[in-house]
All heavy atoms as an XYZ file, in Angstrom:
884
protein
N      39.742    -55.641   -119.406
C      40.472    -55.411   -120.639
C      39.578    -54.692   -121.630
O      38.394    -54.967   -121.717
C      40.948    -56.725   -121.233
N      40.182    -53.782   -122.395
C      39.460    -52.990   -123.386
C      39.365    -53.769   -124.696
O      40.335    -54.354   -125.151
C      40.194    -51.659   -123.624
C      39.527    -50.779   -124.641
C      38.420    -50.024   -124.295
C      39.996    -50.711   -125.939
C      37.787    -49.217   -125.217
C      39.382    -49.905   -126.875
C      38.274    -49.156   -126.507
O      37.659    -48.351   -127.427
N      38.170    -53.792   -125.279
C      38.026    -54.449   -126.581
C      37.296    -53.516   -127.538
O      36.417    -52.755   -127.124
C      37.263    -55.757   -126.444
O      35.933    -55.510   -126.053
N      37.692    -53.566   -128.794
C      37.045    -52.731   -129.803
C      35.709    -53.341   -130.182
O      35.607    -54.534   -130.431
C      37.931    -52.623   -131.049
C      39.234    -51.868   -130.872
C      40.074    -51.954   -132.135
C      38.963    -50.410   -130.529
N      34.688    -52.520   -130.236
C      33.358    -52.991   -130.583
C      33.241    -53.180   -132.090
O      33.767    -52.408   -132.867
C      32.324    -51.966   -130.109
O      31.057    -52.313   -130.594
N      32.529    -54.198   -132.495
C      32.269    -54.431   -133.914
C      30.891    -53.908   -134.293
O      30.413    -54.133   -135.383
C      32.370    -55.932   -134.218
C      33.719    -56.507   -133.885
C      34.431    -56.943   -135.117
C      35.756    -57.559   -134.720
N      36.753    -57.485   -135.684
N      30.225    -53.218   -133.364
C      28.907    -52.651   -133.635
C      29.022    -51.569   -134.701
O      30.022    -50.856   -134.768
C      28.329    -52.024   -132.359
C      28.023    -53.016   -131.269
C      26.871    -53.945   -131.621
O      25.842    -53.468   -132.129
O      27.023    -55.153   -131.413
N      27.975    -51.409   -135.532
C      28.000    -50.331   -136.520
C      28.072    -48.975   -135.812
O      27.473    -48.793   -134.758
C      26.675    -50.478   -137.255
C      26.101    -51.783   -136.852
C      26.771    -52.202   -135.589
N      28.804    -48.042   -136.393
C      28.930    -46.721   -135.783
C      27.722    -45.872   -136.136
O      27.246    -45.877   -137.257
C      30.216    -46.045   -136.242
O      30.271    -46.013   -137.645
N      27.215    -45.144   -135.137
C      26.028    -44.319   -135.312
C      26.324    -42.929   -134.769
O      26.939    -42.789   -133.722
C      24.845    -44.943   -134.574
C      23.554    -44.193   -134.797
C      22.377    -44.978   -134.251
C      21.093    -44.280   -134.640
N      19.916    -45.060   -134.306
N      25.881    -41.902   -135.505
C      26.044    -40.514   -135.073
C      24.656    -39.899   -134.957
O      23.854    -40.012   -135.882
C      26.884    -39.706   -136.093
C      26.915    -38.228   -135.718
C      28.284    -40.259   -136.212
N      24.386    -39.265   -133.820
C      23.126    -38.556   -133.633
C      23.457    -37.114   -133.281
O      24.197    -36.848   -132.336
C      22.277    -39.181   -132.510
C      21.928    -40.634   -132.867
C      21.004    -38.348   -132.280
C      21.233    -41.391   -131.763
N      22.915    -36.189   -134.067
C      23.075    -34.760   -133.792
C      21.729    -34.298   -133.249
O      20.746    -34.210   -133.987
C      23.492    -33.989   -135.058
C      24.830    -34.549   -135.559
C      23.585    -32.492   -134.777
C      25.160    -34.193   -136.972
N      21.672    -34.070   -131.947
C      20.416    -33.800   -131.262
C      19.816    -32.440   -131.574
O      20.494    -31.526   -132.050
N      18.530    -32.314   -131.279
C      17.792    -31.069   -131.476
C      18.507    -29.940   -130.744
O      18.864    -30.078   -129.572
C      16.367    -31.237   -130.949
C      15.485    -30.035   -131.159
C      14.080    -30.315   -130.658
C      13.215    -29.085   -130.799
N      11.848    -29.339   -130.292
N      18.757    -28.846   -131.440
C      19.433    -27.692   -130.849
C      20.942    -27.718   -131.012
O      21.593    -26.683   -130.895
N      21.510    -28.885   -131.292
C      22.962    -28.990   -131.486
C      23.329    -28.538   -132.894
O      22.538    -28.666   -133.828
C      23.426    -30.423   -131.266
N      24.547    -27.996   -133.033
C      25.056    -27.553   -134.333
C      26.406    -28.198   -134.579
O      27.222    -28.284   -133.668
C      25.207    -26.035   -134.375
C      23.909    -25.299   -134.261
C      24.115    -23.793   -134.289
C      22.779    -23.099   -134.112
N      22.914    -21.650   -134.079
N      26.618    -28.626   -135.828
C      27.900    -29.220   -136.191
C      28.290    -28.728   -137.577
O      27.439    -28.517   -138.437
C      27.843    -30.766   -136.140
C      29.236    -31.369   -136.357
C      26.848    -31.306   -137.141
C      29.309    -32.856   -136.071
N      29.596    -28.522   -137.760
C      30.110    -28.103   -139.061
C      31.390    -28.893   -139.300
O      32.212    -29.008   -138.403
C      30.395    -26.602   -139.061
C      30.786    -26.066   -140.412
C      30.859    -24.544   -140.407
C      31.143    -24.070   -141.810
N      31.052    -22.629   -141.938
N      31.536    -29.448   -140.505
C      32.760    -30.191   -140.798
C      32.509    -31.410   -141.646
O      31.730    -31.382   -142.581
N      33.156    -32.511   -141.257
C      33.095    -33.741   -142.034
C      32.787    -34.911   -141.106
O      33.333    -35.004   -140.011
C      34.437    -33.971   -142.726
C      34.460    -35.159   -143.639
C      35.770    -35.293   -144.407
O      36.676    -34.456   -144.218
O      35.874    -36.242   -145.190
N      31.889    -35.785   -141.569
C      31.584    -36.998   -140.817
C      32.013    -38.176   -141.683
O      31.569    -38.302   -142.825
C      30.090    -37.096   -140.472
C      29.658    -35.909   -139.608
C      29.794    -38.419   -139.771
C      28.166    -35.836   -139.342
N      32.901    -39.016   -141.137
C      33.385    -40.178   -141.876
C      33.244    -41.417   -141.011
O      33.125    -41.326   -139.785
C      34.872    -40.014   -142.276
O      35.647    -39.862   -141.085
C      35.083    -38.817   -143.176
N      33.272    -42.556   -141.647
C      33.257    -43.857   -140.969
C      32.032    -44.081   -140.084
O      32.090    -44.868   -139.150
C      34.525    -44.059   -140.123
C      35.785    -44.008   -140.966
O      35.710    -44.325   -142.160
O      36.834    -43.637   -140.428
N      30.927    -43.398   -140.365
C      29.694    -43.628   -139.607
C      28.712    -44.359   -140.513
O      28.531    -43.983   -141.668
C      29.096    -42.308   -139.144
N      28.120    -45.403   -139.970
C      27.183    -46.169   -140.785
C      25.814    -45.505   -140.816
O      25.217    -45.336   -141.868
C      27.070    -47.601   -140.252
C      26.231    -48.442   -141.180
C      26.478    -49.919   -141.007
O      27.631    -50.335   -140.877
O      25.485    -50.638   -141.017
N      25.294    -45.125   -139.649
C      23.968    -44.531   -139.550
C      24.074    -43.146   -138.921
O      24.692    -42.994   -137.869
C      23.048    -45.413   -138.704
C      22.894    -46.801   -139.297
O      22.712    -46.897   -140.518
O      22.965    -47.783   -138.541
N      23.426    -42.170   -139.555
C      23.475    -40.800   -139.056
C      22.051    -40.276   -138.934
O      21.234    -40.464   -139.835
C      24.288    -39.895   -140.004
C      25.729    -40.411   -140.073
C      24.243    -38.438   -139.553
C      26.594    -39.734   -141.081
N      21.775    -39.646   -137.792
C      20.483    -39.007   -137.587
C      20.733    -37.560   -137.205
O      21.504    -37.277   -136.287
C      19.694    -39.708   -136.485
C      18.338    -39.071   -136.251
C      17.480    -39.880   -135.301
O      17.640    -41.082   -135.170
N      16.561    -39.205   -134.642
N      20.075    -36.640   -137.914
C      20.255    -35.211   -137.667
C      18.919    -34.626   -137.216
O      17.955    -34.592   -137.985
C      20.761    -34.484   -138.938
C      20.876    -32.986   -138.679
C      22.094    -35.048   -139.387
N      18.875    -34.184   -135.956
C      17.701    -33.501   -135.419
C      18.029    -32.038   -135.125
O      17.147    -31.272   -134.770
C      17.197    -34.199   -134.155
C      16.658    -35.593   -134.458
O      15.981    -35.759   -135.477
O      16.933    -36.523   -133.680
N      19.311    -31.677   -135.263
C      19.767    -30.307   -135.046
C      20.192    -29.693   -136.366
O      19.610    -29.987   -137.414
N      21.237    -28.851   -136.323
C      21.752    -28.193   -137.518
C      23.099    -28.786   -137.889
O      23.966    -28.927   -137.032
C      21.929    -26.687   -137.267
C      20.613    -25.973   -137.174
O      19.728    -26.400   -136.451
N      20.471    -24.888   -137.900
N      23.268    -29.098   -139.175
C      24.532    -29.666   -139.637
C      24.901    -29.070   -140.982
O      24.059    -28.968   -141.872
C      24.424    -31.181   -139.748
N      26.153    -28.647   -141.106
C      26.728    -28.180   -142.370
C      27.962    -29.048   -142.562
O      29.019    -28.765   -142.009
C      27.082    -26.699   -142.264
C      27.613    -26.135   -143.573
O      27.862    -26.934   -144.518
O      27.806    -24.916   -143.660
N      27.796    -30.145   -143.311
C      28.836    -31.164   -143.339
C      29.029    -31.781   -144.723
O      28.183    -31.685   -145.590
C      28.515    -32.319   -142.354
C      28.501    -31.833   -140.927
C      27.217    -33.005   -142.705
N      30.171    -32.443   -144.836
C      30.434    -33.373   -145.924
C      30.347    -34.743   -145.284
O      30.955    -34.974   -144.239
C      31.849    -33.147   -146.495
O      31.907    -31.824   -147.029
C      32.171    -34.155   -147.578
N      29.574    -35.649   -145.885
C      29.492    -36.968   -145.276
C      29.254    -38.067   -146.293
O      28.678    -37.846   -147.347
C      28.431    -37.024   -144.173
C      26.958    -37.100   -144.516
C      26.532    -38.502   -144.887
C      26.160    -36.654   -143.318
N      29.756    -39.238   -145.945
C      29.494    -40.493   -146.641
C      28.967    -41.436   -145.575
O      29.600    -41.609   -144.539
C      30.766    -41.088   -147.246
C      31.254    -40.296   -148.428
O      30.471    -39.852   -149.253
N      32.557    -40.123   -148.517
N      27.807    -42.044   -145.843
C      27.213    -42.926   -144.846
C      26.378    -44.003   -145.513
O      26.045    -43.898   -146.696
C      26.341    -42.116   -143.890
N      26.031    -44.998   -144.733
C      25.114    -46.026   -145.218
C      23.692    -45.480   -145.224
O      22.979    -45.602   -146.203
C      25.197    -47.270   -144.337
C      24.239    -48.334   -144.804
O      24.236    -48.717   -145.963
N      23.393    -48.793   -143.901
N      23.279    -44.868   -144.096
C      21.932    -44.306   -144.037
C      21.948    -42.983   -143.292
O      22.711    -42.786   -142.354
C      20.958    -45.281   -143.368
O      21.186    -45.344   -141.989
N      21.069    -42.091   -143.744
C      20.930    -40.765   -143.143
C      19.455    -40.519   -142.907
O      18.634    -40.729   -143.804
C      21.488    -39.690   -144.078
C      21.171    -38.234   -143.721
C      21.808    -37.833   -142.394
C      21.634    -37.302   -144.836
N      19.120    -40.074   -141.686
C      17.765    -39.638   -141.373
C      17.865    -38.188   -140.929
O      18.617    -37.860   -140.013
C      17.121    -40.482   -140.248
C      15.761    -39.904   -139.859
C      16.994    -41.930   -140.679
N      17.129    -37.304   -141.609
C      17.022    -35.905   -141.192
C      15.661    -35.787   -140.523
O      14.623    -35.878   -141.193
C      17.155    -34.934   -142.380
C      17.033    -33.492   -141.897
C      18.488    -35.140   -143.100
N      15.665    -35.638   -139.196
C      14.418    -35.582   -138.427
C      13.632    -34.314   -138.692
O      14.106    -33.387   -139.360
N      12.421    -34.237   -138.142
C      11.536    -33.098   -138.410
C      12.122    -31.772   -137.930
O      11.803    -30.723   -138.483
C      10.167    -33.329   -137.779
O      10.288    -33.501   -136.389
N      13.011    -31.804   -136.925
C      13.662    -30.578   -136.452
C      15.047    -30.407   -137.086
O      15.756    -29.456   -136.784
C      13.802    -30.582   -134.916
O      14.558    -31.736   -134.531
C      12.444    -30.599   -134.241
N      15.426    -31.339   -137.958
C      16.743    -31.302   -138.589
C      16.826    -30.297   -139.722
O      15.887    -30.119   -140.488
N      17.969    -29.639   -139.803
C      18.262    -28.678   -140.873
C      19.694    -28.965   -141.302
O      20.635    -28.622   -140.597
C      18.104    -27.253   -140.355
C      18.209    -26.212   -141.455
O      18.594    -26.570   -142.593
O      17.909    -25.037   -141.180
N      19.840    -29.606   -142.449
C      21.152    -30.097   -142.864
C      21.508    -29.575   -144.236
O      20.653    -29.510   -145.124
C      21.122    -31.622   -142.879
C      22.426    -32.247   -143.245
S      22.308    -34.008   -142.952
C      24.021    -34.423   -143.003
N      22.778    -29.194   -144.403
C      23.257    -28.826   -145.733
C      24.672    -29.335   -145.905
O      25.355    -29.646   -144.930
C      23.165    -27.319   -145.958
C      24.013    -26.466   -145.053
C      23.778    -24.995   -145.378
C      24.552    -24.108   -144.428
N      24.384    -22.695   -144.753
N      25.084    -29.435   -147.177
C      26.435    -29.896   -147.439
C      26.506    -30.795   -148.650
O      25.631    -30.794   -149.503
N      27.584    -31.569   -148.698
C      27.801    -32.559   -149.758
C      27.558    -33.918   -149.123
O      28.309    -34.340   -148.249
C      29.236    -32.444   -150.314
O      29.424    -31.119   -150.806
C      29.463    -33.447   -151.432
N      26.503    -34.567   -149.566
C      26.006    -35.762   -148.895
C      25.993    -36.936   -149.877
O      25.419    -36.838   -150.958
C      24.552    -35.549   -148.398
C      24.368    -34.206   -147.694
C      24.065    -36.731   -147.589
C      25.150    -34.000   -146.455
N      26.606    -38.055   -149.487
C      26.513    -39.298   -150.241
C      26.086    -40.382   -149.264
O      26.719    -40.564   -148.225
C      27.858    -39.680   -150.891
O      28.266    -38.622   -151.761
C      27.720    -40.965   -151.703
N      24.990    -41.061   -149.596
C      24.479    -42.098   -148.703
C      23.726    -43.142   -149.507
O      23.167    -42.834   -150.571
C      23.546    -41.471   -147.659
O      23.105    -42.441   -146.737
N      23.714    -44.368   -148.995
C      22.931    -45.413   -149.648
C      21.446    -45.087   -149.581
O      20.725    -45.248   -150.554
C      23.210    -46.777   -149.018
C      24.550    -47.332   -149.439
O      24.979    -47.176   -150.569
N      25.230    -47.978   -148.516
N      20.976    -44.624   -148.412
C      19.574    -44.241   -148.274
C      19.474    -42.971   -147.438
O      20.262    -42.760   -146.513
C      18.756    -45.361   -147.620
O      19.144    -45.537   -146.281
N      18.500    -42.129   -147.815
C      18.255    -40.883   -147.078
C      16.753    -40.774   -146.845
O      15.959    -40.953   -147.769
C      18.769    -39.643   -147.841
C      20.277    -39.735   -148.077
C      18.413    -38.360   -147.077
C      20.870    -38.572   -148.865
N      16.388    -40.460   -145.602
C      14.992    -40.311   -145.200
C      14.862    -38.906   -144.605
O      15.477    -38.609   -143.579
C      14.668    -41.390   -144.163
C      13.184    -41.549   -143.920
O      12.384    -40.756   -144.455
O      12.819    -42.475   -143.170
N      14.078    -38.032   -145.258
C      14.029    -36.617   -144.867
C      12.649    -36.245   -144.319
O      11.651    -36.317   -145.031
C      14.377    -35.700   -146.063
C      14.361    -34.235   -145.635
C      15.728    -36.067   -146.649
N      12.651    -35.848   -143.040
C      11.448    -35.336   -142.381
C      11.557    -33.810   -142.231
O      10.550    -33.134   -142.098
C      11.292    -35.958   -141.009
C      11.115    -37.441   -141.019
C      12.086    -38.392   -141.168
C       9.895    -38.168   -140.895
N      11.540    -39.649   -141.137
C      10.197    -39.546   -140.960
C       8.567    -37.774   -140.723
C       9.216    -40.538   -140.859
C       7.602    -38.773   -140.615
C       7.931    -40.126   -140.690
N      12.783    -33.290   -142.224
C      13.045    -31.861   -142.047
C      13.566    -31.251   -143.338
O      12.989    -31.451   -144.397
N      14.705    -30.518   -143.245
C      15.282    -29.834   -144.405
C      16.651    -30.402   -144.747
O      17.490    -30.578   -143.868
C      15.433    -28.342   -144.119
C      14.143    -27.609   -143.921
C      14.415    -26.141   -143.618
C      13.141    -25.428   -143.218
N      13.419    -24.089   -142.707
N      16.872    -30.654   -146.041
C      18.159    -31.124   -146.535
C      18.482    -30.325   -147.786
O      17.663    -30.235   -148.705
C      18.099    -32.620   -146.861
C      19.358    -33.242   -147.472
C      20.543    -33.111   -146.519
C      19.106    -34.697   -147.821
N      19.692    -29.728   -147.812
C      20.075    -28.863   -148.927
C      21.525    -29.122   -149.304
O      22.367    -29.328   -148.438
C      19.924    -27.394   -148.488
C      20.389    -26.384   -149.497
C      20.331    -24.957   -148.960
O      19.820    -24.734   -147.849
O      20.826    -24.067   -149.664
N      21.804    -29.122   -150.620
C      23.193    -29.246   -151.057
C      23.348    -30.151   -152.249
O      22.429    -30.345   -153.044
N      24.560    -30.728   -152.353
C      24.872    -31.699   -153.405
C      24.611    -33.069   -152.797
O      25.339    -33.518   -151.926
C      26.324    -31.553   -153.858
C      26.685    -32.461   -155.019
C      28.092    -32.156   -155.519
C      28.372    -32.874   -156.817
N      28.547    -34.306   -156.672
N      23.548    -33.709   -153.267
C      23.058    -34.922   -152.623
C      23.095    -36.080   -153.608
O      22.496    -36.006   -154.684
C      21.621    -34.690   -152.104
C      21.623    -33.521   -151.120
C      21.064    -35.955   -151.478
C      20.323    -32.810   -150.998
N      23.819    -37.144   -153.250
C      23.891    -38.366   -154.057
C      23.330    -39.511   -153.232
O      23.866    -39.822   -152.166
C      25.342    -38.681   -154.443
C      25.895    -37.656   -155.408
O      25.350    -37.456   -156.474
N      26.966    -37.005   -155.018
N      22.265    -40.127   -153.760
C      21.618    -41.235   -153.058
C      21.788    -42.487   -153.908
O      21.283    -42.569   -155.022
C      20.123    -40.954   -152.818
C      19.529    -42.028   -151.923
C      19.927    -39.589   -152.207
N      22.517    -43.447   -153.377
C      22.853    -44.643   -154.134
C      21.641    -45.558   -154.281
O      21.468    -46.193   -155.310
C      24.046    -45.352   -153.463
C      25.262    -44.436   -153.613
C      24.312    -46.716   -154.081
C      26.301    -44.609   -152.571
N      20.789    -45.586   -153.281
C      19.589    -46.421   -153.368
C      18.339    -45.552   -153.365
O      17.916    -45.114   -154.414
C      19.596    -47.468   -152.246
C      20.705    -48.498   -152.444
C      20.891    -49.429   -151.267
O      20.093    -49.366   -150.297
O      21.841    -50.232   -151.308
N      17.746    -45.266   -152.183
C      16.449    -44.593   -152.146
C      16.460    -43.306   -151.320
O      16.926    -43.294   -150.186
C      15.371    -45.545   -151.576
O      15.357    -46.731   -152.371
C      13.991    -44.907   -151.609
N      15.902    -42.252   -151.922
C      15.641    -40.987   -151.237
C      14.158    -40.967   -150.900
O      13.314    -41.086   -151.793
C      15.982    -39.799   -152.139
C      15.543    -38.420   -151.642
C      16.222    -38.052   -150.327
C      15.819    -37.361   -152.700
N      13.840    -40.843   -149.595
C      12.452    -40.746   -149.157
C      12.250    -39.353   -148.572
O      12.979    -38.942   -147.675
C      12.118    -41.807   -148.087
O      12.409    -43.097   -148.631
C      10.656    -41.741   -147.679
N      11.264    -38.626   -149.127
C      10.933    -37.293   -148.629
C       9.558    -37.405   -147.978
O       8.563    -37.682   -148.646
C      10.919    -36.248   -149.766
C      10.649    -34.856   -149.196
C      12.242    -36.265   -150.526
N       9.531    -37.220   -146.655
C       8.291    -37.366   -145.887
C       7.389    -36.140   -146.072
O       7.779    -35.150   -146.680
C       8.618    -37.572   -144.404
C       9.490    -38.776   -144.143
C       8.777    -40.060   -144.480
N       9.662    -41.217   -144.315
C       9.237    -42.455   -144.281
N       7.961    -42.741   -144.415
N      10.100    -43.443   -144.135
N       6.202    -36.203   -145.489
C       5.194    -35.152   -145.653
C       5.724    -33.766   -145.315
O       5.380    -32.787   -145.970
C       3.964    -35.458   -144.774
C       3.211    -36.705   -145.176
C       3.763    -38.009   -144.591
O       4.909    -38.038   -144.069
O       3.042    -39.018   -144.672
N       6.573    -33.663   -144.299
C       7.106    -32.368   -143.853
C       8.503    -32.090   -144.419
O       9.109    -31.077   -144.095
C       7.170    -32.350   -142.322
O       7.988    -33.426   -141.861
N       9.021    -32.991   -145.257
C      10.395    -32.880   -145.743
C      10.559    -31.924   -146.911
O       9.673    -31.796   -147.758
N      11.711    -31.250   -146.941
C      12.089    -30.364   -148.046
C      13.525    -30.703   -148.434
O      14.424    -30.645   -147.600
C      12.006    -28.875   -147.645
C      10.586    -28.514   -147.198
C      12.461    -27.991   -148.806
C      10.484    -27.128   -146.590
N      13.723    -31.078   -149.699
C      15.051    -31.383   -150.209
C      15.333    -30.410   -151.342
O      14.522    -30.269   -152.260
C      15.148    -32.844   -150.715
C      16.528    -33.118   -151.285
C      14.832    -33.816   -149.590
N      16.482    -29.727   -151.275
C      16.812    -28.759   -152.323
C      18.285    -28.839   -152.688
O      19.108    -29.265   -151.888
C      16.456    -27.336   -151.868
O      17.187    -26.977   -150.722
N      18.577    -28.438   -153.936
C      19.957    -28.441   -154.402
C      20.121    -29.279   -155.647
O      19.220    -29.375   -156.479
N      21.272    -29.933   -155.748
C      21.582    -30.825   -156.859
C      21.417    -32.248   -156.329
O      22.189    -32.692   -155.485
C      23.019    -30.576   -157.328
O      23.372    -31.534   -158.292
N      20.395    -32.931   -156.818
C      20.013    -34.227   -156.257
C      20.157    -35.309   -157.317
O      19.568    -35.209   -158.393
C      18.554    -34.168   -155.753
C      18.395    -33.035   -154.738
C      18.126    -35.510   -155.171
C      17.108    -32.292   -154.840
N      20.939    -36.343   -157.012
C      21.094    -37.484   -157.903
C      20.709    -38.727   -157.113
O      21.160    -38.925   -155.995
C      22.535    -37.579   -158.401
C      22.702    -38.554   -159.537
C      24.058    -38.459   -160.232
O      24.785    -37.461   -160.005
O      24.387    -39.380   -160.980
N      19.844    -39.553   -157.707
C      19.306    -40.691   -156.969
C      18.971    -41.838   -157.911
O      18.878    -41.651   -159.120
C      18.029    -40.273   -156.219
C      16.904    -39.937   -157.158
C      15.963    -40.902   -157.506
C      16.809    -38.684   -157.740
C      14.950    -40.617   -158.409
C      15.802    -38.392   -158.634
C      14.870    -39.365   -158.966
O      13.877    -39.075   -159.864
N      18.775    -43.035   -157.340
C      18.298    -44.162   -158.133
C      16.797    -44.339   -157.954
O      16.092    -44.579   -158.914
C      19.023    -45.452   -157.738
C      20.368    -45.573   -158.401
C      20.946    -46.976   -158.271
O      20.577    -47.735   -157.402
N      21.871    -47.298   -159.145
N      16.304    -44.250   -156.722
C      14.881    -44.395   -156.428
C      14.448    -43.246   -155.532
O      15.204    -42.818   -154.667
C      14.603    -45.714   -155.688
C      15.038    -46.913   -156.493
O      14.472    -47.190   -157.544
N      16.051    -47.612   -156.014
N      13.198    -42.777   -155.743
C      12.698    -41.685   -154.918
C      11.264    -41.976   -154.506
O      10.476    -42.475   -155.303
C      12.747    -40.360   -155.680
C      12.319    -39.180   -154.816
S      12.258    -37.608   -155.690
C      13.947    -37.405   -156.187
N      10.959    -41.656   -153.243
C       9.618    -41.803   -152.701
C       9.287    -40.476   -152.036
O       9.857    -40.138   -151.001
C       9.593    -42.954   -151.692
C       8.221    -43.193   -151.096
O       7.236    -42.559   -151.538
O       8.128    -44.025   -150.178
N       8.360    -39.707   -152.654
C       7.963    -38.418   -152.099
C       6.531    -38.548   -151.585
O       5.616    -38.848   -152.355
C       8.051    -37.285   -153.149
C       7.649    -35.945   -152.535
C       9.453    -37.206   -153.734
N       6.357    -38.357   -150.292
C       5.030    -38.434   -149.683
C       4.272    -37.138   -149.984
O       4.870    -36.090   -150.224
C       5.143    -38.631   -148.166
C       5.971    -39.833   -147.758
C       5.382    -41.132   -148.255
C       6.193    -42.319   -147.754
N       5.789    -43.579   -148.355
N       2.941    -37.213   -149.945
C       2.096    -36.051   -150.207
C       2.482    -34.917   -149.261
O       2.480    -35.103   -148.041
C       0.622    -36.424   -150.026
C      -0.389    -35.333   -150.362
C      -0.294    -34.954   -151.839
C      -1.788    -35.790   -150.016
N       2.881    -33.782   -149.813
C       3.319    -32.638   -149.004
C       4.827    -32.463   -149.003
O       5.329    -31.382   -148.735
N       5.575    -33.519   -149.293
C       7.035    -33.428   -149.374
C       7.441    -32.583   -150.581
O       6.743    -32.570   -151.601
N       8.569    -31.871   -150.479
C       8.992    -30.957   -151.547
C      10.404    -31.257   -152.022
O      11.277    -31.531   -151.219
C       8.919    -29.514   -151.056
C       7.507    -29.053   -150.756
C       7.500    -27.642   -150.207
C       6.096    -27.142   -149.942
N       5.325    -27.956   -149.020
N      10.589    -31.173   -153.349
C      11.895    -31.323   -153.981
C      12.114    -30.072   -154.822
O      11.271    -29.736   -155.654
C      11.923    -32.544   -154.934
C      11.504    -33.808   -154.220
C      13.270    -32.671   -155.584
C      12.583    -34.511   -153.499
N      13.240    -29.393   -154.611
C      13.531    -28.149   -155.320
C      14.954    -28.214   -155.850
O      15.868    -28.540   -155.106
C      13.399    -26.925   -154.371
C      12.010    -26.901   -153.723
C      13.693    -25.627   -155.106
C      11.943    -26.078   -152.461
N      15.146    -27.925   -157.135
C      16.509    -27.874   -157.666
C      16.706    -28.737   -158.879
O      15.772    -29.093   -159.594
N      17.964    -29.111   -159.093
C      18.362    -29.948   -160.224
C      18.251    -31.401   -159.783
O      18.918    -31.825   -158.842
C      19.798    -29.606   -160.624
C      20.318    -30.399   -161.789
C      21.766    -30.030   -162.077
C      22.315    -30.988   -163.117
N      23.768    -30.881   -163.227
N      17.400    -32.142   -160.484
C      17.131    -33.523   -160.086
C      17.521    -34.449   -161.224
O      17.142    -34.229   -162.371
C      15.638    -33.700   -159.746
C      15.245    -32.719   -158.645
C      15.346    -35.128   -159.336
C      13.772    -32.502   -158.525
N      18.285    -35.495   -160.897
C      18.774    -36.414   -161.919
C      18.641    -37.856   -161.427
O      19.095    -38.188   -160.344
C      20.242    -36.106   -162.225
C      20.864    -37.011   -163.261
C      22.324    -36.641   -163.476
C      22.984    -37.600   -164.436
N      24.412    -37.355   -164.565
N      17.995    -38.677   -162.254
C      17.928    -40.105   -161.960
C      19.224    -40.715   -162.467
O      19.650    -40.438   -163.576
C      16.739    -40.770   -162.687
C      16.725    -42.269   -162.421
C      15.441    -40.133   -162.266
N      19.856    -41.533   -161.641
C      21.124    -42.125   -162.048
C      21.130    -43.615   -161.825
O      20.759    -44.101   -160.771
C      22.282    -41.503   -161.268
O      23.483    -42.135   -161.636
N      21.568    -44.313   -162.830
C      21.785    -45.758   -162.708
C      23.259    -46.011   -162.403
O      23.662    -47.131   -162.197
C      21.434    -46.444   -164.034
C      20.041    -46.149   -164.520
C      18.994    -47.075   -163.914
O      19.339    -48.219   -163.632
O      17.861    -46.628   -163.732
N      24.064    -44.949   -162.408
C      25.518    -45.116   -162.406
C      26.222    -44.641   -161.143
O      27.430    -44.559   -161.134
C      26.118    -44.383   -163.613
C      25.617    -44.920   -164.932
C      26.177    -44.140   -166.093
C      25.607    -44.642   -167.395
N      26.020    -43.866   -168.540
N      25.494    -44.307   -160.094
C      26.179    -43.904   -158.861
C      26.881    -45.138   -158.303
O      26.278    -46.193   -158.175
C      25.196    -43.340   -157.815
C      24.491    -42.098   -158.355
C      25.931    -43.005   -156.515
C      23.436    -41.544   -157.417
N      28.143    -44.996   -157.991
C      28.924    -46.130   -157.484
C      28.434    -46.533   -156.102
O      28.168    -45.688   -155.265
C      30.409    -45.763   -157.407
C      31.069    -45.627   -158.757
C      32.486    -45.133   -158.607
C      33.430    -46.277   -158.384
N      34.827    -45.856   -158.363
N      28.352    -47.810   -155.892
C      28.014    -48.335   -154.560
C      29.138    -47.963   -153.601
O      30.303    -47.997   -153.968
C      27.900    -49.861   -154.599
C      26.656    -50.351   -155.293
C      25.581    -50.605   -154.288
C      24.383    -51.247   -154.958
N      23.191    -51.090   -154.183
N      28.766    -47.627   -152.383
C      29.779    -47.348   -151.366
C      30.285    -48.667   -150.832
O      29.530    -49.463   -150.294
C      29.169    -46.555   -150.202
C      28.872    -45.097   -150.430
C      28.235    -44.511   -149.184
C      30.116    -44.324   -150.768
N      31.561    -48.914   -151.008
C      32.124    -50.139   -150.459
C      32.538    -49.909   -149.009
O      32.474    -50.795   -148.186
C      33.319    -50.601   -151.292
O      34.275    -49.574   -151.367
N      32.937    -48.690   -148.712
C      33.214    -48.296   -147.325
C      32.640    -46.915   -147.141
O      32.282    -46.246   -148.102
C      34.726    -48.235   -147.028
O      35.287    -47.171   -147.781
C      35.427    -49.532   -147.376
N      32.549    -46.472   -145.926
C      31.958    -45.166   -145.638
C      33.042    -44.123   -145.384
O      32.827    -43.117   -144.799
C      31.001    -45.290   -144.437
C      30.053    -46.424   -144.627
C      30.084    -47.520   -143.799
C      29.172    -46.416   -145.698
C      29.243    -48.591   -144.010
C      28.326    -47.493   -145.918
C      28.363    -48.571   -145.058
O      27.537    -49.622   -145.272
N      34.258    -44.405   -145.848
C      35.380    -43.506   -145.615
C      35.410    -42.423   -146.650
O      35.089    -42.620   -147.777
C      36.700    -44.289   -145.629
C      36.789    -45.244   -144.477
C      38.092    -46.003   -144.503
C      38.117    -46.989   -143.358
N      39.288    -47.787   -143.332
């Protein structure tokens, strides 16, 4: 018999893969390839080979590669040593490692709404 899993949904975009569109209802997203998307998620990791752009809303974002666009981080944005984040960035907490880069309009916000669902 078929049963629906209650496991959190995870999306992985592998190195060399390309995706364009919208990602919804995913809790954890990892991008090691190229993505041009609109997404709402609990957590986003852009790997060292990841190149992502779009309209992004996530509770936490961890950037090892490139992230560009309209970015809203409800909790913490972490930019690793090799990470580059550019565009319009709104966040509550930020951790930039030595060598990490932030380019664009940056705004600290206490008022970003918590995501109650990832839809």
